[in-house]
Backbone as numpy.savetxt, mean C-alpha at the origin, in Angstrom:
# Nx Ny Nz CAx CAy CAz Cx Cy Cz
-8.62 11.86 -5.48 -8.51 10.38 -5.62 -9.97 10.22 -5.38
-10.79 10.64 -6.19 -12.47 10.31 -6.18 -12.72 8.96 -6.62
-13.40 8.33 -5.95 -13.49 6.83 -6.61 -14.79 6.91 -7.37
-15.16 6.22 -8.46 -16.13 6.38 -9.17 -16.95 5.27 -8.83
-18.17 5.45 -8.04 -19.07 4.65 -7.38 -19.74 3.87 -8.34
-20.06 4.40 -9.36 -21.13 4.07 -10.51 -20.38 2.57 -10.91
-19.08 2.79 -11.20 -18.29 1.54 -11.70 -18.17 0.34 -10.69
-18.15 0.86 -9.43 -17.99 -0.02 -8.23 -18.78 -1.17 -8.08
-20.39 -0.16 -7.86 -21.68 -1.00 -7.88 -21.98 -1.96 -9.02
-21.49 -1.26 -10.49 -21.46 -1.95 -11.24 -20.70 -3.38 -11.54
-19.56 -3.24 -10.73 -18.79 -4.68 -10.74 -19.39 -5.61 -9.25
-20.11 -4.79 -8.76 -20.49 -5.83 -7.43 -21.88 -6.54 -8.09
-22.47 -5.66 -8.86 -23.86 -6.28 -9.47 -23.41 -7.73 -10.31
-22.54 -7.46 -11.26 -21.77 -8.72 -12.08 -21.28 -9.66 -11.10
-20.49 -9.40 -10.01 -20.44 -10.59 -9.15 -21.15 -11.28 -8.23
-22.29 -10.47 -8.09 -23.42 -11.34 -7.35 -24.22 -12.16 -8.14
-24.30 -11.50 -9.47 -25.00 -12.57 -10.45 -24.25 -13.53 -11.04
-22.67 -13.68 -10.84 -22.24 -14.87 -10.88 -22.27 -15.84 -9.96
-22.45 -15.21 -8.47 -22.47 -16.32 -7.29 -23.78 -16.84 -7.67
-24.88 -16.03 -7.88 -26.05 -16.47 -7.91 -26.21 -17.73 -8.94
-25.65 -17.40 -10.12 -25.49 -18.36 -11.35 -24.78 -19.91 -10.85
-23.91 -19.75 -9.87 -23.14 -20.98 -9.49 -24.00 -21.76 -8.69
-24.93 -21.15 -8.21 -25.70 -21.83 -7.27 -25.00 -21.83 -5.61
-25.82 -22.42 -4.76 -25.50 -22.55 -3.42 -24.56 -23.68 -2.89
-24.20 -23.78 -1.79 -23.18 -25.03 -1.56 -21.81 -24.88 -2.18
-21.17 -23.92 -2.44 -19.82 -23.86 -3.15 -18.69 -23.61 -1.71
-19.35 -23.54 -0.71 -17.88 -23.29 0.03 -17.09 -24.66 0.05
-15.73 -24.03 0.20 -14.90 -25.65 -0.04 -14.70 -25.99 1.43
-14.27 -27.38 1.17 -13.90 -28.20 2.40 -12.34 -28.13 2.62
-12.27 -27.71 3.88 -10.78 -27.07 4.27 -9.91 -28.28 3.85
-10.55 -29.46 4.32 -9.64 -30.72 4.25 -8.94 -31.00 2.83
-9.79 -30.61 1.78 -9.73 -30.66 0.35 -8.90 -29.56 -0.05
-8.60 -28.43 0.38 -8.21 -27.25 -0.28 -6.79 -27.46 0.01
-6.19 -26.93 -1.47 -6.87 -26.37 -2.79 -6.83 -27.74 -3.40
-7.88 -27.87 -4.14 -8.02 -28.96 -5.66 -8.42 -28.41 -6.75
-8.18 -27.10 -6.84 -8.43 -26.22 -8.40 -7.76 -24.96 -8.05
-7.60 -24.27 -9.27 -6.71 -22.85 -9.39 -7.26 -21.82 -8.55
-6.17 -21.20 -8.14 -6.64 -19.90 -7.13 -6.69 -18.80 -7.82
-7.31 -17.44 -7.81 -7.20 -16.09 -8.10 -6.70 -15.53 -7.53
-5.84 -14.51 -7.56 -5.40 -13.38 -6.67 -5.73 -12.25 -7.54
-6.32 -11.29 -6.99 -6.86 -10.27 -7.71 -6.04 -8.90 -7.05
-5.36 -8.22 -8.08 -4.52 -7.17 -8.10 -5.53 -6.05 -8.30
-5.75 -5.04 -7.69 -6.64 -4.01 -7.72 -6.22 -2.86 -8.49
-4.93 -2.91 -9.02 -4.71 -1.82 -9.91 -4.03 -2.51 -11.23
-3.90 -1.10 -12.18 -3.33 -1.87 -13.54 -2.07 -2.46 -13.41
-1.75 -3.36 -14.29 -0.28 -3.92 -14.30 0.87 -3.01 -14.49
1.94 -3.47 -13.90 3.22 -2.52 -13.59 3.14 -1.93 -12.31
4.08 -1.77 -12.06 4.64 -0.96 -10.52 4.66 -1.93 -9.24
4.98 -1.39 -8.13 5.15 -2.60 -6.96 4.30 -3.29 -6.72
3.06 -3.12 -6.62 1.83 -3.84 -6.31 1.94 -5.16 -7.20
1.59 -4.81 -8.40 1.83 -5.85 -9.38 2.80 -7.00 -9.13
4.16 -6.38 -9.23 5.41 -7.39 -8.85 4.79 -8.48 -7.76
4.56 -7.59 -6.46 4.36 -7.97 -5.35 3.41 -9.26 -5.48
2.15 -8.96 -6.20 0.93 -9.61 -6.43 1.39 -11.16 -7.16
2.39 -11.08 -8.33 2.58 -11.97 -9.08 3.80 -12.79 -8.22
4.74 -12.32 -7.50 5.57 -13.14 -6.75 4.61 -14.01 -5.43
3.86 -13.50 -5.25 3.03 -14.11 -3.85 2.07 -15.10 -4.62
1.57 -14.84 -5.86 0.99 -16.12 -6.64 1.80 -16.97 -6.68
3.08 -16.84 -7.39 4.04 -17.91 -7.57 4.32 -18.79 -6.33
4.43 -18.02 -5.04 4.72 -18.61 -3.72 3.73 -19.39 -3.24
2.29 -19.16 -3.60 1.06 -19.96 -3.13 1.09 -21.01 -4.09
1.50 -20.89 -5.38 1.42 -22.11 -6.41 2.47 -22.97 -5.87
3.79 -22.65 -5.69 4.60 -23.50 -5.59 4.27 -24.29 -4.08
4.08 -23.77 -2.99 3.55 -24.27 -1.62 2.69 -25.33 -1.56
1.50 -25.05 -2.63 0.29 -25.35 -2.41 -0.12 -26.63 -3.49
0.79 -26.37 -4.95 0.66 -27.30 -5.63 -0.74 -27.05 -6.57
-1.12 -25.85 -6.56 -2.03 -25.45 -7.71 -1.96 -24.19 -8.33
-2.29 -24.19 -9.50 -1.75 -22.81 -10.06 -2.49 -21.55 -9.66
-1.78 -20.44 -9.47 -2.52 -19.28 -8.89 -2.53 -18.23 -10.07
-3.70 -17.67 -10.51 -3.90 -16.96 -11.80 -3.79 -15.59 -11.25
-3.13 -14.35 -11.56 -2.94 -13.14 -10.96 -3.93 -12.19 -11.99
-4.90 -11.76 -11.70 -5.97 -10.79 -12.44 -5.70 -9.59 -12.02
-5.73 -8.44 -12.86 -5.74 -7.17 -12.64 -7.20 -6.58 -12.71
-7.79 -6.30 -11.68 -9.23 -5.79 -11.58 -9.04 -4.14 -11.23
-8.35 -3.36 -12.14 -8.18 -1.86 -11.62 -9.42 -0.98 -11.99
-9.25 0.03 -11.31 -10.49 1.29 -11.07 -10.49 1.71 -9.82
-11.15 2.74 -9.56 -11.47 3.56 -8.83 -10.63 3.40 -7.47
-9.31 3.67 -7.76 -8.37 3.45 -6.56 -8.45 2.13 -5.87
-8.75 1.28 -6.63 -8.47 0.04 -5.92 -9.83 -0.58 -5.56
-10.83 0.20 -5.47 -12.22 -0.25 -4.80 -12.91 -1.32 -5.72
-12.81 -1.26 -7.19 -13.07 -2.22 -8.10 -12.90 -3.74 -7.76
-11.58 -3.79 -7.61 -11.12 -5.31 -7.11 -11.34 -5.58 -5.87
-11.34 -4.63 -4.94 -11.41 -5.02 -3.43 -12.94 -5.49 -3.56
-14.00 -4.97 -3.95 -15.43 -5.07 -3.98 -15.71 -6.46 -4.88
-15.01 -6.58 -5.79 -15.12 -7.93 -6.37 -14.76 -9.13 -5.43
-13.46 -9.12 -4.59 -13.18 -10.03 -3.86 -14.02 -10.34 -2.85
-14.70 -9.15 -2.21 -15.58 -9.26 -0.88 -16.70 -10.18 -1.44
-17.18 -10.00 -2.72 -18.38 -10.56 -2.98 -18.32 -12.12 -3.42
-17.19 -12.81 -3.32 -16.95 -14.10 -3.81 -17.26 -14.89 -2.92
-17.22 -16.28 -3.13 -17.29 -17.09 -2.23 -16.15 -17.50 -1.08
-16.68 -17.67 0.20 -15.34 -17.56 1.08 -14.99 -18.90 1.22
-14.30 -19.58 -0.02 -13.74 -20.66 0.04 -12.17 -20.65 -0.13
-11.45 -19.65 -0.22 -10.15 -19.24 -0.32 -9.53 -19.47 -2.09
-10.49 -19.50 -3.02 -10.11 -19.37 -4.28 -9.95 -18.40 -4.82
-10.58 -17.22 -4.33 -10.31 -15.77 -4.73 -9.80 -14.93 -3.69
-8.59 -14.36 -4.03 -7.92 -13.64 -3.03 -7.69 -12.06 -3.35
-7.35 -11.47 -2.56 -6.97 -9.90 -3.06 -5.58 -9.57 -2.23
-4.57 -8.85 -3.39 -3.33 -8.41 -3.12 -3.90 -6.91 -2.50
-4.40 -6.57 -1.28 -4.56 -5.44 -0.76 -3.44 -4.60 -0.42
-3.80 -3.07 -0.34 -2.75 -2.33 -0.09 -2.91 -1.01 1.02
-2.07 -0.21 1.15 -2.23 0.80 2.16 -3.34 1.28 1.59
-3.69 1.79 0.40 -5.15 2.55 -0.22 -6.17 2.13 -0.05
-6.25 0.68 -0.21 -7.50 -0.07 0.07 -7.68 -0.62 1.13
-6.92 -0.60 2.09 -7.36 -1.09 3.56 -6.73 -0.28 4.59
-6.01 1.00 4.28 -5.53 1.73 5.25 -5.95 3.08 5.24
-6.41 3.67 3.90 -6.49 5.15 3.96 -7.95 5.38 3.05
-8.47 4.98 2.07 -9.52 5.13 1.37 -10.97 4.65 2.32
-10.87 3.75 2.99 -12.11 3.49 3.89 -12.42 4.77 4.63
-11.14 5.44 5.27 -11.51 6.59 6.30 -11.41 7.69 5.35
-11.10 7.95 4.22 -11.32 8.88 3.49 -12.64 9.24 2.67
-13.15 8.51 2.34 -14.44 8.50 1.93 -15.41 7.30 2.09
-16.60 7.34 1.69 -17.57 6.32 1.97 -17.30 5.16 0.85
-17.31 4.07 1.04 -17.05 2.93 0.07 -18.05 1.73 0.19
-18.34 1.17 -0.77 -19.08 -0.10 -0.73 -18.81 -1.39 -0.02
-17.50 -1.01 0.65 -17.09 -2.44 1.32 -16.36 -1.86 2.59
-16.29 -2.68 3.62 -15.74 -2.60 4.73 -14.39 -3.33 4.93
-13.38 -2.59 5.30 -11.89 -2.90 5.10 -11.90 -4.29 6.25
-12.68 -4.03 7.13 -12.64 -5.07 8.44 -13.52 -6.32 8.22
-14.73 -5.72 7.89 -16.03 -6.70 8.09 -16.17 -7.48 6.95
-15.60 -6.96 5.83 -15.73 -7.93 4.41 -14.48 -8.63 3.89
-13.66 -8.61 4.98 -12.55 -9.32 4.52 -11.80 -10.27 5.74
-11.21 -11.34 5.22 -10.30 -12.36 6.14 -9.19 -12.02 5.96
-8.32 -11.42 6.93 -7.02 -11.27 6.47 -5.93 -12.04 6.61
-5.01 -12.32 5.82 -4.23 -13.62 5.64 -2.89 -13.33 6.40
-2.32 -12.35 5.24 -0.80 -12.12 5.65 -0.45 -10.76 5.33
0.26 -10.03 6.02 0.96 -8.75 5.64 2.34 -9.24 4.88
2.09 -9.19 3.61 3.45 -9.62 2.69 4.38 -9.07 2.93
4.60 -7.60 2.74 5.82 -6.79 2.54 5.57 -5.40 2.78
6.27 -4.59 2.85 6.61 -3.49 3.11 7.44 -2.38 2.38
7.21 -1.30 1.81 8.15 -0.52 1.24 8.35 0.88 1.88
9.46 1.34 2.41 9.57 2.63 3.41 9.47 3.76 2.40
8.82 4.60 3.09 8.71 6.13 2.40 10.03 7.10 2.79
10.75 7.55 2.10 11.76 8.37 2.31 11.46 9.77 1.77
12.10 10.71 2.65 11.79 12.08 2.14 12.83 12.72 1.40
12.32 13.05 0.05 13.34 13.71 -0.99 13.03 15.08 -1.36
14.13 15.56 -1.35 14.12 17.31 -2.04 14.86 17.34 -3.20
14.72 18.52 -4.13 15.28 18.80 -5.05 16.64 19.07 -4.82
17.73 18.51 -5.77 19.16 18.61 -4.99 19.61 20.30 -5.02
18.75 21.08 -5.41 19.31 22.42 -5.49 19.01 22.93 -4.31
18.28 22.55 -3.48 17.79 23.09 -2.18 19.10 22.76 -1.19
19.63 24.04 -0.94 20.63 24.06 0.15 20.88 23.40 1.58
20.53 22.10 1.50 20.21 21.30 2.68 20.80 19.92 2.52
21.48 19.12 3.42 21.98 18.08 3.42 21.48 17.21 4.34
20.57 17.21 5.11 19.98 16.68 6.07 18.56 17.10 6.62
17.81 16.08 7.55 16.62 16.48 7.65 16.57 17.68 8.65
17.55 17.96 9.41 17.63 18.61 10.62 17.95 20.23 9.82
18.46 20.04 8.84 19.10 21.21 7.92 17.75 21.95 7.32
17.05 20.79 6.87 15.85 21.02 6.01 14.84 21.68 6.97
14.59 21.31 8.48 13.68 21.92 9.14 13.95 23.17 9.28
15.36 23.70 9.74 15.68 25.13 10.01 15.51 25.94 8.55
15.60 25.29 7.34 15.66 26.12 6.08 14.17 26.37 6.00
13.41 25.18 6.43 11.87 25.64 5.88 11.06 26.42 6.64
11.46 26.34 8.17 11.10 27.36 9.24 11.63 28.94 9.07
12.89 29.03 8.20 13.20 30.31 8.06 12.56 31.04 6.62
11.67 30.29 6.26 10.92 31.01 5.06 9.54 30.28 4.96
8.46 30.96 3.95 7.14 30.40 4.19 6.93 29.84 2.69
5.90 29.10 2.48 5.66 28.81 0.95 6.16 27.44 0.70
7.36 26.77 1.04 7.60 25.56 0.30 6.43 24.70 0.37
6.74 24.12 -0.91 5.58 23.07 -1.42 6.08 21.70 -1.66
4.99 20.79 -1.27 5.50 19.39 -1.44 4.23 18.62 -2.31
4.72 17.88 -3.31 3.75 17.15 -4.30 3.11 16.03 -3.65
2.26 15.56 -4.39 1.55 14.10 -4.10 0.92 13.81 -5.43
0.25 12.26 -5.17 -0.29 11.71 -6.17 -1.77 11.97 -6.33
-2.09 12.94 -5.55 -3.44 13.70 -5.27 -3.93 13.53 -3.89
-5.05 14.48 -3.57 -5.69 14.45 -2.26 -6.07 13.35 -1.66
-5.53 13.12 -0.39 -5.81 11.92 0.01 -4.89 10.70 -0.27
-3.99 10.98 -1.11 -2.72 9.77 -1.55 -2.05 9.49 -0.16
-1.28 8.13 -0.36 -0.57 8.29 0.66 0.74 9.28 0.83
1.03 9.89 -0.19 2.27 10.66 -0.39 1.78 12.25 0.42
0.52 12.41 0.29 -0.27 13.55 0.85 -0.52 13.53 2.22
-0.72 12.17 2.69 -0.97 11.79 4.27 0.07 11.99 4.98
1.25 11.22 4.33 2.72 11.60 4.79 3.20 12.67 5.13
3.01 13.56 4.17 3.43 15.03 4.13 2.58 15.83 5.19
1.47 15.54 5.36 0.67 16.19 6.46 0.72 15.92 7.60
1.38 14.24 7.92 1.74 13.91 9.05 3.09 14.55 9.74
3.85 14.92 8.42 5.60 15.55 8.90 4.85 17.00 9.23
4.09 17.75 8.38 3.52 19.01 8.80 3.11 19.32 10.23
2.20 17.96 10.59 1.75 18.22 11.98 2.96 17.86 13.07
3.86 17.03 12.85 4.67 16.98 13.99 5.78 17.79 14.06
6.02 18.66 12.65 7.14 19.43 12.81 6.59 20.91 12.85
5.40 21.24 12.66 4.65 22.60 12.81 5.28 23.46 11.64
5.94 22.94 10.30 6.19 23.73 9.16 4.88 24.06 8.56
5.21 25.36 8.03 4.28 26.26 7.18 4.51 25.87 5.54
3.91 24.71 5.18 4.48 24.32 4.15 3.07 24.12 3.27
3.02 24.21 1.89 1.90 23.86 1.10 1.80 22.61 0.10
0.77 21.99 -0.01 0.42 20.88 -0.59 0.27 21.17 -2.00
0.78 20.60 -2.96 0.28 20.62 -4.48 -0.16 19.21 -5.05
-1.35 18.74 -5.08 -1.65 17.47 -5.75 -1.66 17.51 -7.12
-1.49 16.21 -7.60 -1.04 16.11 -9.05 -1.99 14.74 -9.36
-2.21 14.62 -10.74 -2.69 13.20 -11.18 -1.74 12.14 -11.32
-1.26 11.47 -10.15 -0.42 10.34 -10.32 1.07 11.10 -9.63
1.69 10.02 -9.14 2.79 10.24 -8.63 4.19 11.06 -9.65
3.89 10.56 -10.79 4.92 10.66 -11.80 5.06 12.38 -12.41
3.57 12.75 -12.53 3.59 14.45 -12.71 4.26 15.13 -11.36
4.33 14.59 -10.28 4.69 15.27 -9.05 5.98 15.25 -8.87
6.71 14.04 -9.47 7.98 13.95 -9.42 8.98 14.54 -10.34
8.17 14.97 -11.70 8.49 15.88 -12.76 8.78 17.01 -12.10
7.88 17.66 -11.49 7.89 18.91 -11.01 8.79 19.18 -9.90
8.91 17.99 -9.00 10.06 17.94 -7.97 11.47 17.92 -8.69
11.58 17.49 -9.78 12.97 17.29 -10.54 13.11 18.75 -11.30
12.09 19.33 -11.44 12.23 20.67 -11.96 12.32 21.74 -11.03
12.20 21.52 -9.89 12.30 22.62 -8.98 11.04 23.15 -8.32
9.78 23.01 -9.36 8.68 23.43 -8.90 7.98 23.25 -7.47
8.53 22.26 -6.97 8.02 22.02 -5.55 9.30 21.54 -4.98
9.66 21.58 -3.65 10.65 21.15 -3.10 10.96 20.00 -2.28
10.01 19.41 -2.19 10.03 18.15 -1.25 8.98 17.16 -1.42
9.14 15.99 -0.83 8.10 14.89 -1.45 8.30 13.76 -0.44
7.33 13.12 0.13 7.50 11.80 0.91 6.71 10.58 -0.32
7.71 9.78 -0.54 7.41 8.85 -1.62 8.12 7.20 -1.12
7.57 6.40 -1.92 8.07 4.90 -1.56 9.63 5.10 -2.19
10.57 4.41 -1.62 11.63 4.27 -1.99 11.94 3.82 -3.61
11.15 2.79 -3.66 11.20 1.90 -4.77 10.83 3.04 -6.02
10.28 3.89 -5.68 9.71 5.00 -6.87 10.60 6.17 -7.41
11.39 6.03 -6.48 12.74 7.34 -6.66 14.16 6.39 -6.82
14.07 5.46 -6.55 15.72 4.43 -6.24 16.55 4.92 -7.36
16.39 4.95 -8.77 16.76 5.36 -9.71 17.49 6.78 -9.87
16.28 7.79 -9.52 16.69 9.16 -9.72 17.73 9.45 -8.61
17.63 8.67 -7.14 18.55 8.81 -6.15 20.06 8.79 -6.90
19.89 7.44 -7.32 21.58 6.95 -8.00 22.01 7.95 -8.89
21.22 8.33 -9.69 21.68 9.08 -10.61 21.94 10.58 -10.34
21.73 10.76 -8.76 22.00 12.30 -8.36 20.64 13.34 -8.66
19.73 12.91 -9.28 18.70 13.79 -9.58 17.72 14.27 -8.56
17.87 13.32 -7.47 17.24 13.66 -6.41 18.16 13.69 -5.09
17.74 14.38 -4.00 18.42 14.18 -2.69 17.73 13.66 -1.68
17.89 12.47 -1.01 17.42 11.69 -0.05 17.90 12.45 1.36
16.87 12.76 2.37 17.15 13.29 3.57 17.11 12.40 4.73
16.20 11.73 4.71 15.93 10.84 5.71 14.70 9.70 5.23
14.83 8.63 5.98 13.70 7.39 5.74 12.73 7.44 6.91
11.43 7.53 6.55 10.30 7.71 7.11 9.93 6.51 8.19
10.79 5.66 8.40 10.39 4.52 9.52 11.08 4.47 10.54
10.72 3.67 11.58 11.06 3.80 12.72 12.29 3.13 12.85
12.80 2.32 12.19 14.18 1.78 12.14 15.02 2.36 10.68
16.21 2.12 10.57 16.92 2.26 9.45 16.62 1.18 8.33
16.59 1.57 7.25 16.39 0.45 6.32 17.66 0.04 5.83
17.75 -1.24 5.74 19.11 -2.07 5.45 19.46 -1.86 4.15
20.96 -1.31 4.05 21.03 -1.12 2.97 21.22 0.05 2.38
20.24 0.96 2.68 20.18 2.45 2.75 21.06 3.34 3.72
21.77 3.99 3.43 22.57 5.12 4.37 22.32 6.30 4.43
20.86 6.11 5.17 20.02 7.15 5.60 19.76 6.93 7.10
19.51 8.18 7.73 19.12 8.25 9.26 17.48 8.19 9.16
16.91 7.85 10.32 15.41 8.23 10.16 14.90 9.59 10.56
13.67 9.71 10.36 13.30 11.06 10.70 13.30 11.54 12.28
13.25 10.27 12.97 13.26 10.08 14.42 14.68 10.52 14.95
15.83 10.15 14.08 17.00 10.61 14.75 17.40 11.91 14.41
16.55 12.67 13.70 16.54 14.14 13.61 15.84 14.85 14.49
15.34 14.29 15.47 14.46 14.85 16.62 12.88 15.11 16.24
12.46 14.32 15.40 11.05 14.24 15.07 10.40 12.86 15.16
9.71 12.66 16.32 9.11 11.08 16.73 7.80 11.11 16.18
7.26 10.00 16.10 5.83 9.62 15.66 5.82 9.39 14.06
7.13 9.18 13.41 6.70 9.43 11.84 7.31 7.77 11.72
6.50 6.98 10.98 6.67 5.58 10.83 5.87 5.38 9.24
6.22 5.83 8.21 5.43 5.59 7.13 6.13 4.69 6.07
4.91 3.54 5.69 5.24 2.56 4.78 4.31 2.32 3.58
4.69 1.86 2.38 3.56 1.40 1.54 3.61 0.02 1.80
2.46 -0.70 1.97 2.21 -2.27 2.54 1.44 -3.04 1.83
1.70 -4.34 1.55 1.00 -4.76 0.65 0.35 -6.26 1.38
-0.85 -6.66 1.42 -1.10 -7.81 2.26 -2.49 -8.72 1.61
-2.48 -9.95 1.83 -3.34 -10.75 1.24 -4.39 -10.98 1.94
-5.69 -10.84 1.22 -7.14 -10.93 1.96 -7.98 -11.94 1.44
-8.69 -12.44 2.03 -9.85 -13.59 1.53 -11.08 -12.82 1.88
-12.25 -13.44 1.21 -13.45 -12.94 1.46 -13.96 -13.34 2.98
-14.61 -12.46 3.48 -14.97 -12.70 5.13 -15.79 -14.08 4.98
-15.48 -14.69 6.12 -16.12 -16.07 6.32 -15.45 -17.18 5.88
-14.20 -16.94 5.50 -13.42 -18.01 4.87 -13.07 -18.95 5.93
-13.16 -20.08 5.92 -12.70 -21.04 7.23 -11.12 -20.83 7.64
-11.13 -20.60 9.04 -9.55 -20.47 9.20 -8.88 -21.46 8.95
-9.01 -22.78 8.73 -8.18 -23.58 8.58 -7.49 -23.45 7.05
-8.28 -22.77 6.28 -7.85 -22.17 4.89 -6.83 -20.99 5.11
-7.39 -20.00 5.77 -6.50 -18.93 6.15 -5.34 -18.99 6.65
-4.98 -20.00 7.38 -4.12 -20.48 7.92 -3.05 -21.26 7.08
-3.81 -22.22 6.23 -2.70 -22.82 5.10 -2.15 -21.77 4.52
-3.05 -20.79 3.68 -2.55 -19.86 2.95 -1.47 -19.11 3.61
-1.69 -18.53 4.69 -0.63 -17.92 5.48 0.44 -18.57 5.75
0.59 -19.86 6.03 1.71 -20.48 6.22 2.62 -20.51 4.76
1.95 -20.90 3.81 2.32 -20.89 2.34 2.98 -19.76 2.13
2.57 -18.50 2.32 3.01 -16.97 1.96 4.28 -16.98 3.14
4.20 -17.27 4.14 5.18 -16.73 5.17 6.51 -17.85 4.80
6.26 -19.02 4.55 7.39 -20.00 4.03 8.30 -19.65 2.63
7.29 -19.15 1.79 7.73 -18.95 0.51 8.23 -17.87 0.04
7.80 -16.57 0.89 8.20 -15.33 0.16 9.62 -15.22 1.23
9.82 -15.73 1.86 11.37 -16.01 2.98 12.16 -16.58 2.53
12.16 -17.00 1.22 13.38 -17.80 0.64 13.56 -17.80 -0.62
14.56 -18.04 -1.37 14.91 -18.21 -2.87 14.56 -17.19 -3.66
14.10 -17.52 -4.95 13.87 -16.52 -5.79 12.75 -15.37 -5.41
11.82 -15.81 -4.57 10.85 -14.84 -4.10 11.24 -13.66 -3.32
12.01 -14.01 -2.65 12.77 -13.24 -1.37 13.60 -12.18 -2.34
14.03 -13.00 -3.37 15.29 -12.09 -4.06 14.62 -10.89 -4.86
13.21 -11.44 -5.32 12.55 -10.39 -6.16 12.17 -9.42 -5.27
11.51 -9.60 -4.09 11.14 -8.58 -3.23 12.17 -7.67 -2.57
13.32 -8.32 -2.45 14.44 -7.54 -1.71 14.86 -6.39 -3.06
14.97 -6.96 -4.42 15.22 -6.05 -5.46 14.26 -5.03 -5.64
13.03 -5.20 -5.06 11.87 -4.13 -5.14 12.52 -3.14 -4.01
13.33 -3.13 -3.37 13.26 -2.55 -2.15 12.44 -2.51 -1.16
11.91 -3.87 -0.87 10.65 -4.32 0.21 11.13 -4.91 1.23
10.75 -4.68 2.30 11.08 -5.43 3.45 10.11 -6.60 3.39
10.39 -7.90 3.46 9.72 -8.91 3.25 9.35 -9.39 4.69
7.71 -9.55 4.82 7.39 -10.01 6.19 6.49 -11.06 6.54
5.29 -11.42 5.67 4.68 -12.76 5.90 4.15 -12.80 7.43
3.51 -11.81 7.70 2.83 -12.01 8.94 1.53 -12.99 9.31
1.14 -13.18 10.40 0.02 -13.81 10.91 -1.28 -13.11 10.52
-2.36 -13.73 10.41 -3.52 -12.81 10.18 -4.01 -11.97 11.29
-3.35 -12.45 12.57 -3.48 -11.60 13.53 -2.79 -10.10 13.73
-1.77 -10.10 13.16 -0.73 -9.30 13.08 -1.22 -8.37 12.08
-1.52 -8.82 10.82 -2.17 -7.96 9.70 -3.12 -7.22 10.37
-4.27 -7.79 10.93 -5.30 -6.99 11.58 -4.92 -5.95 12.61
-3.75 -6.17 13.41 -3.51 -4.90 14.17 -2.93 -4.19 13.28
-1.89 -4.43 12.36 -1.35 -3.18 11.60 -2.42 -2.48 10.91
-3.43 -3.29 10.04 -4.55 -2.52 9.36 -5.44 -1.49 10.23
-5.71 -1.85 11.41 -6.44 -1.34 12.38 -5.63 0.02 12.91
-4.05 0.14 12.99 -3.74 1.00 13.45 -3.51 1.81 12.07
-3.61 1.45 11.32 -3.40 2.71 9.91 -4.68 3.27 9.70
-5.75 2.37 10.02 -6.97 3.23 9.83 -7.08 4.30 10.64
-6.83 4.10 12.06 -6.91 4.82 12.94 -5.84 6.18 12.63
-4.65 5.82 12.65 -3.81 7.03 12.23 -4.20 7.77 11.23
-4.35 7.37 9.84 -4.66 8.09 8.70 -5.99 8.85 8.87
-6.92 8.00 9.46 -7.95 8.95 9.70 -7.98 10.21 10.75
-7.31 10.04 11.73 -6.81 11.03 12.28 -6.39 12.35 11.68
-5.25 11.90 10.66 -4.73 12.79 10.11 -5.72 13.42 9.09
-6.37 12.78 8.51 -7.50 13.25 7.47 -8.40 14.05 7.94
-9.08 13.74 9.25 -9.87 14.56 9.96 -9.02 16.07 10.54
-7.70 15.68 10.85 -7.21 17.17 11.31 -7.06 18.12 10.45
-6.52 17.55 9.09 -6.23 18.54 8.07 -7.41 18.90 7.22
-8.41 18.11 7.42 -9.63 18.37 6.65 -9.51 18.02 5.29
-9.03 16.82 5.02 -8.68 16.28 3.74 -10.09 15.54 3.18
-10.01 16.24 1.72 -11.17 15.71 1.13 -10.63 14.83 -0.14
-11.33 13.80 -0.81 -10.94 13.54 -1.97 -11.00 14.00 -3.35
-10.66 13.97 -3.84 -10.26 14.75 -5.68 -11.90 14.20 -6.20
């Protein structure tokens, strides 16, 4: 997951130039916010869970605050280009970021980035999470996580796949490896799609992945789910947690959160948070997220800060322990 810093810095330069041309004195007056359209930046390409969550969140903010919200995809460099773009914008609440596990929980401790996930952003709200689940090729002679542990400990060389070195799938696999003492091999791929293809074909044996990404394969019996990797069971999914199988300390989710540029007035941040929390927990917006197999949250800025800090600390520890380097 090597980030192209040349592209990131180029994006930064364009953003800074735009701010200079706009002149000074652009900060919004909280009492008048919002009085024009808001931009919500999705830092990955269209399609996938993050894009759906970004567009749903944009609709919610628009409905609650009475101004259009335009979702723009600024993809590239594992989310860094879009993140830097938002960090460089005026702190007036009119440009927001739909950040994620990679942009604010993993990449900042995996490699040096041209943004700081804490200093350069004002947390607004943790919007939703999607649980990771532990899946295996259905030909593997195991029916639950306890049986898998016994099977894996009786032989060497079982392999798990990921979307690349330092990806959430890789780190989740390393966390499980660390907690169980399994002697397993990591096989990085260029994206989760190729990894899943090899898992389906039996070339690798297991994977930790977002439930949304494999829901259809599970329903068709093409993959076998052994456990959910969250602290509590996932509603509507008849799967025990990893901790119920005797392995504690496993709580892995893909998470999605709204951020504003650092320095955004607290009145604006709180207004945005209230709009998100109210809107995503009702009606069509909630239905869309639940259909995506997401857990709807809508947290306070303080709760998001705590969550992000815990994620940076945990994944930073795993990265250091396993000596993980980005691709």
